Residue, then its C-alpha position, 0 to 999 in steps of 0.5 A: m850609354s842610353d840614360f841618365s842613371e847609366r851616365l851618372a854611374e859612369a861619372l861617379a866611377f870615373r871620378k872615384t866618388s862614393r855616393p855619400a861624398f857625392a850626395a853631400a857635395v851636391g847638397v842632396t840626400q843619399s836617397a835622392v842619389g839612389h833614386w837617380l842611379a836606379g833610374r826612378r827619378e832624374p834631378p831637377l835642372n838646378d841639381l843637374r847643373e850642380v851634379a855636372r859641376v861636382l863631377q866635372v863633366r859636361a851637363a849636356w853629356l850627363a843629361f842627354g848623352e851628347g858629346s864627350m863626358v869631359e871637355t877636351e883641350r884643343v892644344d892644336t889650335v892654340p899656338p905656344p907663347p913666344a919665348r921671352g928673355p930673362r926678366r928684369a927687376s921690377g921698376v927698371t926699364r930697358a931704357a934705364t939699363t941701356a947706355p946712350a948711343v955715342k956718335v964717333a966723329 
């Protein structure tokens, strides 16, 4: 994609968002959205951030076409949490539920 208007149109289609609903969520007029989509204007920085937040896309992608549209999870870098046994009732510690060691003579 080469410009902001094309990326905005792609993001709107990706999120299946109508222009009126999008304009209301961002807090701008439908006319402003029309100008953005036609390539006549680009939003100011504060509106750009809000557009990215509302559409849940990366602001750098929206503004400059850099990187991917959405953040990708890197599941390969985060190890799974260790397996845990059954949970105990709150307020009861392991020491309170374990019998004391008895020494046999």
